[in-house]
Structures are given as structure tokens and as C-alpha cells.
GUFILUM-881290 format. One record per atom (N, C-alpha, C): chain; atom name; residue in three letters; x, y, z; residue number from 1. Coordinates in Angstrom, 1 decimal, padded with zeros to 4 digits, m for minus. Layout:
! GUFILUM-881290
ch; at; aa; c1; c2; c3; i
A; CA; ala; X; Y; Z; NUM
...
This chain:
! GUFILUM-881290
ch; at; aa; c1; c2; c3; i
A; N; met; 024.1; 050.9; m000.5; 1
A; CA; met; 024.7; 049.7; 000.1; 1
A; C; met; 023.8; 049.2; 001.2; 1
A; N; lys; 023.2; 050.1; 002.0; 2
A; CA; lys; 022.3; 049.7; 003.0; 2
A; C; lys; 021.0; 049.0; 002.4; 2
A; N; lys; 020.6; 049.4; 001.3; 3
A; CA; lys; 019.4; 048.8; 000.6; 3
A; C; lys; 019.7; 047.4; 000.2; 3
A; N; ala; 020.9; 047.2; m000.4; 4
A; CA; ala; 021.3; 045.9; m000.8; 4
A; C; ala; 021.4; 044.9; 000.3; 4
A; N; leu; 022.0; 045.4; 001.4; 5
A; CA; leu; 022.1; 044.5; 002.6; 5
A; C; leu; 020.8; 044.2; 003.2; 5
A; N; ser; 019.9; 045.2; 003.2; 6
A; CA; ser; 018.5; 045.0; 003.7; 6
A; C; ser; 017.8; 044.0; 002.9; 6
A; N; phe; 017.9; 044.1; 001.5; 7
A; CA; phe; 017.3; 043.2; 000.6; 7
A; C; phe; 017.8; 041.8; 000.8; 7
A; N; leu; 019.1; 041.7; 001.0; 8
A; CA; leu; 019.8; 040.4; 001.2; 8
A; C; leu; 019.3; 039.7; 002.5; 8
A; N; ala; 019.1; 040.5; 003.5; 9
A; CA; ala; 018.6; 040.0; 004.8; 9
A; C; ala; 017.2; 039.5; 004.7; 9
A; N; val; 016.3; 040.3; 004.0; 10
A; CA; val; 015.0; 039.8; 003.8; 10
A; C; val; 014.9; 038.6; 003.0; 10
A; N; ala; 015.7; 038.5; 001.9; 11
A; CA; ala; 015.7; 037.3; 001.1; 11
A; C; ala; 016.2; 036.1; 001.8; 11
A; N; leu; 017.2; 036.3; 002.7; 12
A; CA; leu; 017.7; 035.2; 003.5; 12
A; C; leu; 016.6; 034.7; 004.5; 12
A; N; thr; 015.9; 035.6; 005.1; 13
A; CA; thr; 014.8; 035.3; 006.0; 13
A; C; thr; 013.7; 034.5; 005.3; 13
A; N; val; 013.3; 034.9; 004.1; 14
A; CA; val; 012.3; 034.2; 003.4; 14
A; C; val; 012.7; 032.8; 003.0; 14
A; N; val; 014.0; 032.6; 002.5; 15
A; CA; val; 014.5; 031.3; 002.2; 15
A; C; val; 014.6; 030.4; 003.4; 15
A; N; thr; 015.1; 030.9; 004.5; 16
A; CA; thr; 015.2; 030.1; 005.7; 16
A; C; thr; 013.8; 029.7; 006.2; 16
A; N; ser; 012.9; 030.6; 006.2; 17
A; CA; ser; 011.5; 030.3; 006.6; 17
A; C; ser; 010.9; 029.2; 005.8; 17
A; N; ala; 011.0; 029.3; 004.5; 18
A; CA; ala; 010.5; 028.3; 003.6; 18
A; C; ala; 011.1; 026.9; 003.8; 18
A; N; phe; 012.4; 026.9; 004.0; 19
A; CA; phe; 013.1; 025.6; 004.3; 19
A; C; phe; 012.7; 025.0; 005.6; 19
A; N; ala; 012.5; 025.8; 006.6; 20
A; CA; ala; 012.0; 025.3; 007.9; 20
A; C; ala; 010.6; 024.7; 007.8; 20
A; N; gln; 009.8; 025.3; 007.0; 21
A; CA; gln; 008.4; 024.7; 006.8; 21
A; C; gln; 008.5; 023.4; 006.1; 21
A; N; lys; 009.4; 023.2; 005.2; 22
A; CA; lys; 009.5; 022.0; 004.4; 22
A; C; lys; 010.0; 020.9; 005.3; 22
A; N; thr; 010.9; 021.2; 006.3; 23
A; CA; thr; 011.5; 020.2; 007.1; 23
A; C; thr; 010.8; 020.0; 008.4; 23
A; N; ala; 009.7; 020.7; 008.6; 24
A; CA; ala; 008.9; 020.5; 009.9; 24
A; C; ala; 008.3; 019.1; 010.0; 24
A; N; val; 008.1; 018.7; 011.2; 25
A; CA; val; 007.5; 017.4; 011.4; 25
A; C; val; 006.1; 017.3; 010.8; 25
A; N; gln; 006.0; 016.3; 010.0; 26
A; CA; gln; 004.7; 016.0; 009.3; 26
A; C; gln; 003.6; 015.5; 010.3; 26
A; N; pro; 002.4; 015.9; 010.1; 27
A; CA; pro; 001.3; 015.4; 011.0; 27
A; C; pro; 001.1; 013.9; 010.8; 27
A; N; glu; 000.6; 013.3; 011.9; 28
A; CA; glu; 000.2; 011.9; 011.8; 28
A; C; glu; m000.6; 011.6; 010.6; 28
A; N; pro; m000.4; 010.4; 009.9; 29
A; CA; pro; m001.2; 010.1; 008.7; 29
A; C; pro; m002.6; 009.9; 009.1; 29
A; N; ala; m003.5; 010.2; 008.2; 30
A; CA; ala; m005.0; 010.1; 008.4; 30
A; C; ala; m005.4; 008.6; 008.4; 30
A; N; ile; m004.6; 007.7; 008.0; 31
A; CA; ile; m004.9; 006.3; 007.9; 31
A; C; ile; m004.0; 005.4; 008.8; 31
A; N; lys; m004.6; 004.6; 009.6; 32
A; CA; lys; m003.9; 003.7; 010.4; 32
A; C; lys; m004.2; 002.2; 010.0; 32
A; N; trp; m003.1; 001.6; 009.4; 33
A; CA; trp; m003.3; 000.2; 008.9; 33
A; C; trp; m003.0; m000.8; 010.0; 33
A; N; glu; m003.8; m001.9; 010.0; 34
A; CA; glu; m003.5; m003.0; 010.9; 34
A; C; glu; m002.2; m003.7; 010.6; 34
A; N; his; m001.9; m003.8; 009.3; 35
A; CA; his; m000.6; m004.3; 008.8; 35
A; C; his; m000.5; m003.9; 007.3; 35
A; N; lys; 000.7; m003.7; 006.9; 36
A; CA; lys; 001.0; m003.3; 005.5; 36
A; C; lys; 001.6; m004.4; 004.6; 36
A; N; ser; 001.9; m005.5; 005.2; 37
A; CA; ser; 002.5; m006.6; 004.5; 37
A; C; ser; 002.0; m007.9; 005.0; 37
A; N; his; 002.1; m008.9; 004.1; 38
A; CA; his; 001.6; m010.3; 004.5; 38
A; C; his; 002.5; m011.3; 003.7; 38
A; N; asp; 003.0; m012.3; 004.5; 39
A; CA; asp; 003.8; m013.4; 003.9; 39
A; C; asp; 002.9; m014.6; 004.0; 39
A; N; phe; 002.5; m015.1; 002.8; 40
A; CA; phe; 001.6; m016.3; 002.8; 40
A; C; phe; 002.4; m017.6; 003.2; 40
A; N; gly; 003.7; m017.5; 003.2; 41
A; CA; gly; 004.5; m018.7; 003.4; 41
A; C; gly; 004.4; m019.6; 002.2; 41
A; N; asn; 004.4; m020.9; 002.4; 42
A; CA; asn; 004.2; m021.9; 001.3; 42
A; C; asn; 002.7; m022.1; 001.0; 42
A; N; ile; 002.3; m021.9; m000.2; 43
A; CA; ile; 000.9; m022.1; m000.6; 43
A; C; ile; 000.9; m022.9; m001.9; 43
A; N; lys; m000.2; m023.7; m002.0; 44
A; CA; lys; m000.3; m024.6; m003.2; 44
A; C; lys; m000.7; m023.9; m004.4; 44
A; N; met; m000.2; m024.3; m005.5; 45
A; CA; met; m000.5; m023.7; m006.8; 45
A; C; met; m002.0; m024.0; m007.1; 45
A; N; gly; m002.7; m023.1; m007.8; 46
A; CA; gly; m004.0; m023.3; m008.2; 46
A; C; gly; m005.0; m022.2; m007.7; 46
A; N; pro; m005.5; m022.3; m006.5; 47
A; CA; pro; m006.4; m021.3; m006.1; 47
A; C; pro; m005.7; m020.0; m005.8; 47
A; N; pro; m006.4; m018.8; m006.0; 48
A; CA; pro; m005.8; m017.6; m005.7; 48
A; C; pro; m005.5; m017.4; m004.2; 48
A; N; ala; m004.4; m016.7; m003.9; 49
A; CA; ala; m004.0; m016.4; m002.5; 49
A; C; ala; m004.6; m015.0; m002.2; 49
A; N; asp; m005.5; m014.9; m001.2; 50
A; CA; asp; m006.2; m013.7; m000.9; 50
A; C; asp; m005.8; m013.2; 000.5; 50
A; N; ile; m005.7; m011.9; 000.6; 51
A; CA; ile; m005.5; m011.3; 001.9; 51
A; C; ile; m006.2; m009.9; 002.0; 51
A; N; val; m006.8; m009.6; 003.1; 52
A; CA; val; m007.5; m008.3; 003.3; 52
A; C; val; m006.7; m007.5; 004.2; 52
A; N; phe; m006.3; m006.3; 003.8; 53
A; CA; phe; m005.6; m005.3; 004.6; 53
A; C; phe; m006.7; m004.3; 005.1; 53
A; N; lys; m006.8; m004.2; 006.4; 54
A; CA; lys; m007.8; m003.3; 007.0; 54
A; C; lys; m007.1; m002.0; 007.6; 54
A; N; phe; m007.8; m000.9; 007.5; 55
A; CA; phe; m007.3; 000.3; 008.0; 55
A; C; phe; m008.5; 001.1; 008.7; 55
A; N; thr; m008.1; 002.1; 009.5; 56
A; CA; thr; m009.0; 003.0; 010.2; 56
A; C; thr; m008.7; 004.4; 009.8; 56
A; N; asn; m009.7; 005.2; 009.5; 57
A; CA; asn; m009.6; 006.6; 009.2; 57
A; C; asn; m009.4; 007.3; 010.6; 57
A; N; thr; m008.2; 007.8; 010.8; 58
A; CA; thr; m008.0; 008.5; 012.1; 58
A; C; thr; m008.0; 010.0; 012.0; 58
A; N; ser; m008.5; 010.5; 010.8; 59
A; CA; ser; m008.6; 012.0; 010.6; 59
A; C; ser; m010.0; 012.5; 011.1; 59
A; N; asn; m010.2; 013.7; 010.9; 60
A; CA; asn; m011.5; 014.3; 011.2; 60
A; C; asn; m012.4; 014.5; 010.0; 60
A; N; ala; m012.0; 013.9; 008.9; 61
A; CA; ala; m012.8; 014.1; 007.7; 61
A; C; ala; m012.9; 012.7; 007.0; 61
A; N; pro; m013.9; 012.6; 006.2; 62
A; CA; pro; m014.1; 011.3; 005.4; 62
A; C; pro; m012.9; 011.2; 004.4; 62
A; N; val; m012.5; 010.0; 004.1; 63
A; CA; val; m011.5; 009.7; 003.1; 63
A; C; val; m012.1; 008.7; 002.1; 63
A; N; val; m011.6; 008.8; 000.9; 64
A; CA; val; m012.0; 007.9; m000.2; 64
A; C; val; m010.8; 007.3; m000.8; 64
A; N; ile; m010.8; 006.0; m001.1; 65
A; CA; ile; m009.7; 005.4; m001.9; 65
A; C; ile; m009.9; 005.8; m003.3; 65
A; N; lys; m009.0; 006.5; m003.9; 66
A; CA; lys; m009.2; 006.9; m005.3; 66
A; C; lys; m008.8; 005.7; m006.3; 66
A; N; asn; m007.8; 005.0; m005.9; 67
A; CA; asn; m007.3; 003.9; m006.7; 67
A; C; asn; m006.4; 003.0; m005.9; 67
A; N; ala; m006.4; 001.7; m006.4; 68
A; CA; ala; m005.4; 000.7; m005.9; 68
A; C; ala; m004.8; 000.0; m007.1; 68
A; N; gln; m003.5; 000.1; m007.3; 69
A; CA; gln; m002.9; m000.4; m008.5; 69
A; C; gln; m001.8; m001.4; m008.1; 69
A; N; ala; m002.0; m002.6; m008.6; 70
A; CA; ala; m001.1; m003.7; m008.4; 70
A; C; ala; 000.2; m003.6; m009.2; 70
A; N; ser; 001.3; m004.1; m008.7; 71
A; CA; ser; 002.6; m004.0; m009.4; 71
A; C; ser; 002.6; m004.9; m010.7; 71
A; N; cys; 001.7; m005.8; m010.8; 72
A; CA; cys; 001.6; m006.7; m012.0; 72
A; C; cys; 000.2; m007.2; m012.3; 72
A; N; gly; 000.0; m007.8; m013.4; 73
A; CA; gly; m001.3; m008.3; m013.8; 73
A; C; gly; m001.7; m009.6; m013.0; 73
A; N; cys; m000.7; m010.2; m012.3; 74
A; CA; cys; m001.0; m011.4; m011.5; 74
A; C; cys; m001.7; m011.2; m010.2; 74
A; N; thr; m001.8; m009.9; m009.8; 75
A; CA; thr; m002.4; m009.5; m008.5; 75
A; C; thr; m003.5; m008.6; m008.8; 75
A; N; thr; m004.7; m008.9; m008.2; 76
A; CA; thr; m005.9; m008.1; m008.4; 76
A; C; thr; m006.3; m007.4; m007.1; 76
A; N; pro; m006.3; m006.1; m007.1; 77
A; CA; pro; m006.8; m005.4; m005.9; 77
A; C; pro; m008.3; m005.1; m006.0; 77
A; N; ser; m009.0; m005.1; m004.8; 78
A; CA; ser; m010.3; m004.6; m004.7; 78
A; C; ser; m010.4; m003.8; m003.4; 78
A; N; trp; m011.3; m002.8; m003.3; 79
A; CA; trp; m011.2; m002.0; m002.1; 79
A; C; trp; m012.6; m001.4; m001.8; 79
A; N; thr; m012.7; m000.8; m000.6; 80
A; CA; thr; m013.9; m000.1; m000.2; 80
A; C; thr; m014.1; 001.1; m001.1; 80
A; N; lys; m015.3; 001.2; m001.7; 81
A; CA; lys; m015.5; 002.2; m002.7; 81
A; C; lys; m016.3; 003.4; m002.1; 81
A; N; thr; m016.9; 003.3; m000.9; 82
A; CA; thr; m017.6; 004.3; m000.3; 82
A; C; thr; m016.7; 005.2; 000.6; 82
A; N; pro; m017.1; 006.4; 000.9; 83
A; CA; pro; m016.3; 007.2; 001.8; 83
A; C; pro; m016.2; 006.5; 003.2; 83
A; N; ile; m015.0; 006.6; 003.8; 84
A; CA; ile; m014.7; 006.0; 005.1; 84
A; C; ile; m014.8; 007.2; 006.1; 84
A; N; met; m015.7; 007.2; 006.9; 85
A; CA; met; m015.9; 008.3; 007.8; 85
A; C; met; m014.9; 008.3; 009.0; 85
A; N; pro; m014.7; 009.4; 009.7; 86
A; CA; pro; m013.7; 009.4; 010.8; 86
A; C; pro; m014.0; 008.3; 011.8; 86
A; N; gly; m013.0; 007.6; 012.2; 87
A; CA; gly; m013.2; 006.5; 013.1; 87
A; C; gly; m013.7; 005.2; 012.5; 87
A; N; glu; m014.1; 005.2; 011.3; 88
A; CA; glu; m014.6; 004.0; 010.6; 88
A; C; glu; m013.4; 003.3; 009.9; 88
A; N; ser; m013.7; 002.0; 009.5; 89
A; CA; ser; m012.7; 001.2; 008.9; 89
A; C; ser; m013.0; 000.9; 007.4; 89
A; N; gly; m012.0; 000.7; 006.6; 90
A; CA; gly; m012.1; 000.3; 005.2; 90
A; C; gly; m011.1; m000.9; 005.0; 90
A; N; glu; m011.1; m001.3; 003.8; 91
A; CA; glu; m010.2; m002.4; 003.5; 91
A; C; glu; m009.8; m002.5; 002.0; 91
A; N; val; m008.6; m003.1; 001.8; 92
A; CA; val; m008.1; m003.4; 000.5; 92
A; C; val; m007.8; m004.8; 000.4; 92
A; N; lys; m008.4; m005.5; m000.6; 93
A; CA; lys; m008.1; m007.0; m000.7; 93
A; C; lys; m007.1; m007.1; m001.9; 93
A; N; ala; m006.1; m008.0; m001.7; 94
A; CA; ala; m005.1; m008.3; m002.7; 94
A; C; ala; m005.3; m009.8; m003.0; 94
A; N; ser; m005.5; m010.1; m004.3; 95
A; CA; ser; m005.6; m011.5; m004.7; 95
A; C; ser; m004.5; m011.8; m005.7; 95
A; N; tyr; m003.7; m012.8; m005.3; 96
A; CA; tyr; m002.6; m013.2; m006.2; 96
A; C; tyr; m002.9; m014.5; m006.9; 96
A; N; gly; m002.9; m014.5; m008.2; 97
A; CA; gly; m003.2; m015.7; m009.0; 97
A; C; gly; m002.0; m016.7; m009.0; 97
A; N; thr; m002.2; m017.8; m008.3; 98
A; CA; thr; m001.1; m018.7; m008.2; 98
A; C; thr; m000.9; m019.7; m009.3; 98
A; N; asp; m002.0; m019.9; m010.1; 99
A; CA; asp; m002.1; m020.9; m011.1; 99
A; C; asp; m001.0; m020.7; m012.2; 99
A; N; gly; m000.1; m021.7; m012.3; 100
A; CA; gly; 001.0; m021.6; m013.3; 100
A; C; gly; 002.1; m020.7; m012.9; 100
A; N; arg; 002.2; m020.4; m011.6; 101
A; CA; arg; 003.3; m019.5; m011.1; 101
A; C; arg; 004.0; m020.1; m009.9; 101
A; N; pro; 004.8; m021.2; m010.2; 102
A; CA; pro; 005.5; m021.8; m009.0; 102
A; C; pro; 006.7; m020.9; m008.6; 102
A; N; gly; 007.0; m021.0; m007.3; 103
A; CA; gly; 008.2; m020.3; m006.8; 103
A; C; gly; 007.8; m019.1; m006.0; 103
A; N; tyr; 008.9; m018.4; m005.6; 104
A; CA; tyr; 008.8; m017.2; m004.7; 104
A; C; tyr; 008.1; m016.1; m005.5; 104
A; N; phe; 007.3; m015.3; m004.8; 105
A; CA; phe; 006.8; m014.0; m005.3; 105
A; C; phe; 006.8; m013.0; m004.3; 105
A; N; gln; 006.9; m011.7; m004.7; 106
A; CA; gln; 006.7; m010.6; m003.9; 106
A; C; gln; 006.1; m009.5; m004.7; 106
A; N; lys; 004.9; m009.1; m004.4; 107
A; CA; lys; 004.1; m008.1; m005.2; 107
A; C; lys; 003.7; m007.0; m004.3; 107
A; N; ser; 003.3; m005.9; m004.9; 108
A; CA; ser; 002.8; m004.7; m004.1; 108
A; C; ser; 001.5; m004.2; m004.7; 108
A; N; val; 000.8; m003.5; m003.9; 109
A; CA; val; m000.4; m002.7; m004.3; 109
A; C; val; m000.3; m001.3; m003.7; 109
A; N; lys; m000.3; m000.3; m004.6; 110
A; CA; lys; m000.2; 001.1; m004.2; 110
A; C; lys; m001.6; 001.6; m004.1; 110
A; N; val; m001.9; 002.1; m002.9; 111
A; CA; val; m003.2; 002.6; m002.5; 111
A; C; val; m003.2; 004.1; m002.5; 111
A; N; glu; m004.0; 004.8; m003.3; 112
A; CA; glu; m004.1; 006.3; m003.3; 112
A; C; glu; m005.4; 006.8; m002.7; 112
A; N; phe; m005.3; 007.7; m001.8; 113
A; CA; phe; m006.5; 008.3; m001.1; 113
A; C; phe; m006.7; 009.7; m001.7; 113
A; N; asp; m007.9; 010.2; m001.5; 114
A; CA; asp; m008.3; 011.5; m002.0; 114
A; C; asp; m007.6; 012.6; m001.2; 114
A; N; asn; m007.1; 012.3; 000.0; 115
A; CA; asn; m006.4; 013.4; 000.8; 115
A; C; asn; m004.9; 013.5; 000.5; 115
A; N; gly; m004.5; 012.8; m000.5; 116
A; CA; gly; m003.1; 012.8; m000.9; 116
A; C; gly; m002.2; 011.7; m000.3; 116
A; N; asn; m002.7; 011.0; 000.6; 117
A; CA; asn; m001.9; 009.9; 001.2; 117
A; C; asn; m001.8; 008.7; 000.3; 117
A; N; thr; m000.7; 008.1; 000.2; 118
A; CA; thr; m000.5; 006.8; m000.5; 118
A; C; thr; 000.1; 005.8; 000.4; 118
A; N; thr; m000.2; 004.6; 000.2; 119
A; CA; thr; 000.4; 003.5; 001.0; 119
A; C; thr; 000.7; 002.3; 000.0; 119
A; N; asp; 001.9; 001.7; 000.3; 120
A; CA; asp; 002.3; 000.5; m000.5; 120
A; C; asp; 002.1; m000.7; 000.4; 120
A; N; leu; 001.2; m001.6; m000.1; 121
A; CA; leu; 001.0; m002.9; 000.6; 121
A; C; leu; 001.8; m003.9; m000.1; 121
A; N; thr; 002.3; m004.9; 000.7; 122
A; CA; thr; 003.2; m005.9; 000.1; 122
A; C; thr; 002.7; m007.3; 000.4; 122
A; N; ile; 002.7; m008.2; m000.6; 123
A; CA; ile; 002.4; m009.6; m000.3; 123
A; C; ile; 003.6; m010.4; m000.8; 123
A; N; ser; 003.8; m011.6; m000.2; 124
A; CA; ser; 004.9; m012.4; m000.6; 124
A; C; ser; 004.6; m013.9; m000.2; 124
A; N; gly; 005.3; m014.8; m000.8; 125
A; CA; gly; 005.1; m016.2; m000.5; 125
A; C; gly; 005.8; m017.1; m001.5; 125
A; N; thr; 005.7; m018.4; m001.3; 126
A; CA; thr; 006.2; m019.3; m002.3; 126
A; C; thr; 005.1; m020.3; m002.7; 126
A; N; val; 004.9; m020.3; m004.0; 127
A; CA; val; 003.9; m021.2; m004.6; 127
A; C; val; 004.6; m022.6; m004.8; 127
A; N; thr; 004.0; m023.6; m004.3; 128
A; CA; thr; 004.5; m025.0; m004.4; 128
A; C; thr; 003.6; m025.8; m005.3; 128
A; N; thr; 004.2; m026.8; m005.9; 129
A; CA; thr; 003.4; m027.7; m006.8; 129
A; C; thr; 003.2; m029.0; m006.0; 129
A; N; glu; 002.1; m029.6; m006.1; 130
A; CA; glu; 001.8; m030.8; m005.4; 130
A; C; glu; 002.5; m031.9; m006.2; 130
A; N; pro; 003.0; m032.9; m005.4; 131
A; CA; pro; 003.6; m034.1; m006.1; 131
A; C; pro; 002.5; m034.8; m007.0; 131
A; N; glu; 003.0; m035.3; m008.1; 132
A; CA; glu; 002.1; m036.0; m009.0; 132
A; C; glu; 001.6; m037.3; m008.3; 132
A; N; asn; 000.4; m037.7; m008.5; 133
A; CA; asn; m000.2; m038.9; m008.0; 133
A; C; asn; 000.4; m040.1; m008.9; 133
A; N; lys; 000.9; m041.1; m008.2; 134
A; CA; lys; 001.4; m042.2; m008.9; 134
A; C; lys; 000.2; m043.2; m009.2; 134
A; N; lys; 000.1; m043.6; m010.5; 135
A; CA; lys; m001.0; m044.5; m010.9; 135
A; C; lys; m000.5; m045.9; m010.6; 135
A; N; ser; m001.3; m046.7; m009.9; 136
A; CA; ser; m000.9; m048.0; m009.6; 136
A; C; ser; m001.1; m048.9; m010.9; 136
A; N; asp; m000.4; m049.9; m011.0; 137
A; CA; asp; m000.5; m050.9; m012.1; 137
A; C; asp; m001.5; m052.0; m011.7; 137
A; N; ile; m002.7; m051.7; m012.0; 138
A; CA; ile; m003.8; m052.7; m011.7; 138
A; C; ile; m003.9; m053.6; m013.0; 138
A; N; lys; m003.9; m054.9; m012.8; 139
A; CA; lys; m004.0; m055.8; m013.9; 139
A; C; lys; m005.2; m056.6; m013.9; 139
């Protein structure tokens, strides 16, 4: 009986310790973003709407952006391809194709780093159409 109670006490200690480690405060992220969302407001249909999201590597090791994936085909991401050294900055550009897409939009770009960090960046706005030019009746 003593062996069973001892085993139970050890098992309970292990489970409690594992749970405590999972719920411990997570360290500060290695990436500090200037901003993670951008609202374009009203923009005219036609040219793409571009925004650059800048970040700083606040860790003690270089980081690399493994991938940046847009939530749809109407948004194209591009990003810093070289390693970002500690204290240095990198960027992710999101380009939304406005041509033929009137109305409100909200899109995201998921950024994945080689250190396991991920960040969701969000863009939004309303694409407006310009009023048609009236042709004058010249006779």
C-alpha cells in the first residue's frame, strides 16, 4: 500500500510540474512590430494599395522570415529575405489589388519566422469607384 501511495505522489508531482511549465509566463517575443494593422480608409479603384510593416529583431540571435502567406490571391506579400540580425529591422510589404474590387475589404498576411514565431498582419479599407466623366454635347 505504501508503494502505491508513493507512486501516486510521484506521478502527481510530475503532472503538476508539467502543467506549471506549460502555464508559465512566456518570454517576450523576439520580434517587435511598429504596427500590425493598417486601415487605408477610402482608396480609389485601380492602382494597388501598398503598405510596409516594419519590425525589429529584439532577440539575441538572427531571425529569418520563412514565409509570408496572404489570406487570398488579391493580396501579394513580399518580405526581407536575408537574416535580420539582433537590433536590426526587416519588413513585410502587403499589396492589395484594388482593380475590379469595389467595396470594403479586410485581408491578412501570416508571417512565419524560423524561430517559431508567427504574426498576423491585417489590412483593410474601402475601394471606391470614381464617378464617370460626363461627355459634353459639342455640336
